[in-house]
C-alpha positions as a printed NumPy array, in Angstrom:
array([[ 20.582,   0.351,  27.354],
       [ 16.617,  -0.81 ,  27.085],
       [ 15.52 ,   2.467,  28.355],
       [ 17.387,   4.303,  25.536],
       [ 16.297,   1.856,  22.861],
       [ 12.603,   2.325,  23.98 ],
       [ 13.149,   6.052,  24.004],
       [ 14.744,   6.094,  20.528],
       [ 11.813,   3.887,  19.172],
       [  9.322,   6.182,  20.698],
       [ 11.074,   9.194,  19.301],
       [ 11.515,   7.733,  15.874],
       [  7.741,   6.639,  15.845],
       [  6.253,  10.101,  16.764],
       [  8.731,  11.642,  14.269],
       [  7.617,   9.148,  11.227],
       [  4.16 ,   8.937,  12.597],
       [  2.762,  11.553,   9.672],
       [  4.718,   9.892,   6.98 ],
       [  3.305,   6.608,   7.802],
       [ -0.486,   8.046,   8.006],
       [  0.326,   9.997,   4.702],
       [  1.538,   6.857,   2.951],
       [ -1.614,   4.744,   4.285],
       [ -3.908,   7.108,   3.133],
       [ -2.341,   7.282,  -0.354],
       [ -2.262,   3.426,  -0.68 ],
       [ -5.817,   3.037,   0.471],
       [ -6.992,   5.761,  -2.151],
       [ -4.742,   3.803,  -4.507],
       [ -6.44 ,   0.473,  -3.836],
       [ -9.867,   1.935,  -3.685],
       [ -9.385,   3.722,  -7.216],
       [ -7.642,   0.932,  -8.723],
       [-10.299,  -1.664,  -7.706],
       [-13.291,   0.184,  -9.277],
       [-12.299,  -0.416, -12.856],
       [ -9.458,  -3.013, -12.266],
       [-11.599,  -5.977, -11.794],
       [-13.556,  -5.091, -14.986],
       [-10.199,  -4.665, -17.021],
       [ -9.168,  -7.795, -15.626],
       [-12.158,  -9.667, -16.865],
       [-11.398,  -8.527, -20.579],
       [ -7.601,  -9.077, -20.317],
       [ -7.691, -12.392, -18.42 ],
       [ -5.031, -11.243, -15.966],
       [ -4.76 ,  -8.69 , -13.203],
       [ -2.704,  -5.661, -13.829],
       [ -2.104,  -3.636, -10.754],
       [ -2.391,   0.18 , -11.35 ],
       [ -3.971,  -0.299, -14.46 ],
       [ -7.398,   0.574, -13.144],
       [ -6.161,   3.477, -11.074],
       [ -4.891,   4.854, -14.395],
       [ -8.126,   4.151, -16.232],
       [-10.208,   5.718, -13.648],
       [ -7.86 ,   8.733, -13.45 ],
       [ -8.39 ,   9.055, -17.375],
       [-11.997,   8.566, -16.9  ],
       [-12.312,  11.486, -14.482],
       [-10.315,  13.867, -16.8  ],
       [-12.441,  12.752, -19.847],
       [-15.803,  13.542, -17.731],
       [-14.388,  16.947, -16.978],
       [-13.566,  17.637, -20.481],
       [-17.213,  16.537, -21.666],
       [-18.747,  18.54 , -18.855],
       [-17.136,  21.812, -20.115],
       [-18.437,  21.504, -23.645],
       [-21.705,  21.635, -25.134],
       [-21.856,  18.425, -26.948],
       [-20.177,  16.256, -24.242],
       [-22.673,  17.938, -21.611],
       [-25.547,  16.986, -23.876],
       [-24.207,  13.198, -23.848],
       [-23.218,  13.173, -20.272],
       [-26.891,  14.694, -19.501],
       [-28.481,  11.815, -21.757],
       [-26.505,   9.097, -20.005],
       [-27.652,  10.574, -16.533],
       [-31.287,  10.233, -17.47 ],
       [-30.786,   6.58 , -18.68 ],
       [-28.863,   5.692, -15.431],
       [-31.589,   7.488, -13.487],
       [-34.094,   5.154, -14.833],
       [-32.38 ,   1.652, -14.359],
       [-34.319,  -0.647, -11.618],
       [-32.403,  -0.954,  -8.501],
       [-29.353,   1.206,  -9.607],
       [-31.41 ,   4.413,  -9.763],
       [-32.225,   4.477,  -6.256],
       [-28.673,   4.285,  -5.178],
       [-27.407,   6.59 ,  -8.188],
       [-30.078,   9.386,  -7.489],
       [-29.278,   9.254,  -3.772],
       [-25.562,   9.674,  -4.682],
       [-26.484,  12.62 ,  -7.005],
       [-28.408,  14.377,  -4.497],
       [-25.635,  14.492,  -2.024],
       [-23.431,  15.466,  -4.637],
       [-25.49 ,  18.434,  -5.571],
       [-25.909,  19.435,  -1.891],
       [-22.244,  19.529,  -1.328],
       [-20.841,  20.275,  -4.48 ],
       [-22.86 ,  21.263,  -7.414],
       [-25.706,  23.258,  -6.196],
       [-25.581,  27.026,  -6.135],
       [-26.251,  26.887,  -2.326],
       [-23.324,  24.398,  -1.825],
       [-21.308,  26.835,  -0.057],
       [-24.263,  27.426,   2.451],
       [-24.832,  23.885,   2.791],
       [-21.462,  22.989,   3.712],
       [-21.04 ,  25.154,   6.563],
       [-18.688,  23.959,   9.272],
       [-19.98 ,  23.431,  12.636],
       [-19.351,  21.818,  16.156],
       [-21.868,  19.958,  18.075],
       [-22.174,  17.972,  21.409],
       [-22.209,  14.434,  19.93 ],
       [-22.05 ,  11.618,  20.957],
       [-22.879,  13.194,  24.221],
       [-22.818,  16.421,  26.134],
       [-19.381,  17.696,  26.86 ],
       [-18.023,  15.858,  23.929],
       [-17.719,  17.806,  20.412],
       [-17.682,  16.537,  16.818],
       [-16.996,  18.5  ,  13.825],
       [-19.618,  18.492,  11.073],
       [-21.479,  19.932,   8.295],
       [-24.926,  21.83 ,   8.206],
       [-26.595,  20.339,   5.342],
       [-30.322,  21.569,   5.598],
       [-33.371,  22.045,   8.08 ],
       [-35.067,  18.85 ,   9.262],
       [-38.145,  17.435,   7.533],
       [-41.083,  19.053,   8.607],
       [-42.85 ,  16.053,  10.187],
       [-39.722,  15.337,  12.134],
       [-39.937,  18.969,  13.637],
       [-43.501,  18.742,  14.54 ],
       [-43.094,  15.452,  16.32 ],
       [-39.855,  16.758,  18.084],
       [-41.283,  20.262,  18.648],
       [-37.985,  21.897,  17.982],
       [-36.622,  23.56 ,  15.233],
       [-33.865,  20.857,  14.182],
       [-30.967,  21.27 ,  11.908],
       [-29.571,  18.179,   9.994],
       [-25.795,  17.844,  10.435],
       [-23.623,  15.654,   8.822],
       [-20.851,  14.301,  11.133],
       [-18.133,  12.566,   9.062],
       [-15.862,   9.57 ,  10.242],
       [-12.005,   9.817,  10.499],
       [-10.092,   8.75 ,   8.181],
       [-12.798,   8.515,   5.632],
       [-14.914,  11.664,   5.601],
       [-17.016,  10.278,   3.003],
       [-18.992,   8.065,   5.428],
       [-20.544,   9.475,   8.69 ],
       [-23.816,   9.976,  10.557],
       [-26.924,  12.158,  10.124],
       [-27.751,  13.722,  13.385],
       [-30.436,  16.374,  13.968],
       [-29.599,  18.881,  16.485],
       [-31.615,  21.817,  17.772],
       [-30.645,  24.848,  16.155],
       [-29.451,  26.564,  19.17 ],
       [-26.897,  23.763,  19.84 ],
       [-25.286,  24.012,  16.533],
       [-21.979,  26.193,  16.739],
       [-20.867,  27.357,  13.212],
       [-17.17 ,  27.937,  12.717],
       [-16.737,  31.026,  10.543],
       [-12.971,  30.895,  10.297],
       [-13.069,  27.209,   9.155],
       [-13.496,  26.331,   5.446],
       [-14.97 ,  23.313,   4.103],
       [-11.892,  22.046,   2.86 ],
       [ -9.727,  22.863,   6.157],
       [-12.455,  20.932,   8.105],
       [-11.889,  17.774,   5.595],
       [ -8.223,  17.9  ,   6.256],
       [ -8.709,  18.256,   9.89 ],
       [-10.743,  15.036,  10.074],
       [ -8.804,  12.928,   7.646],
       [ -5.738,  13.535,   9.72 ],
       [ -7.384,  12.976,  13.076],
       [ -6.746,  16.745,  13.917],
       [ -3.184,  16.693,  13.002],
       [ -3.437,  19.32 ,  10.071],
       [ -5.179,  22.395,  11.396],
       [ -5.097,  26.003,  10.747],
       [ -4.882,  28.439,  13.826],
       [ -6.116,  31.698,  13.845],
       [ -6.115,  34.479,  16.326],
       [ -9.864,  35.16 ,  17.54 ],
       [-11.756,  32.382,  16.015],
       [-15.522,  33.344,  15.643],
       [-18.041,  31.232,  16.623],
       [-21.977,  31.694,  15.654],
       [-24.811,  29.832,  16.888],
       [-27.745,  29.157,  14.359]])
């Protein structure tokens, strides 16, 4: 009887694990987004209203998207961007985040800079999924005496954080059939969500 109960529990856990992971990720995202403006709203209202910060941040995202698509709104956002870029302390963080955003999403070369690759990291024989960002700085290359490639290795389940590693170009293997979006899904799901194709292509830089 105990063996059967244990078997049922394990089978049920395996069956529901994708649902648990999905709920956990959605809840994590909800708490994160709700907390961005939730604390500010609660300061003015005098009480905490769960979910209000989440609604406010979603509306703010839509408003930013609307303003970015028309001339007047774009000019206002550009003016606000210049102000933030000059604020002490804030400008260093904001400008760094802005540069990362331009590399991965906003620049004309974003698609090129988000090429998916695998590298042997953190040791030989163990591979990690990453994104090619750029060539390494000239000074670093001259000191290392290698042509190095900057690779961003995201962490699971939050691919927004990760590690910057500088890898010899010949050791970076590009994945031609995996898009950046598919790679992000693969990382978030810890390899559960994946698209299989026959004859995957691999290219070394």
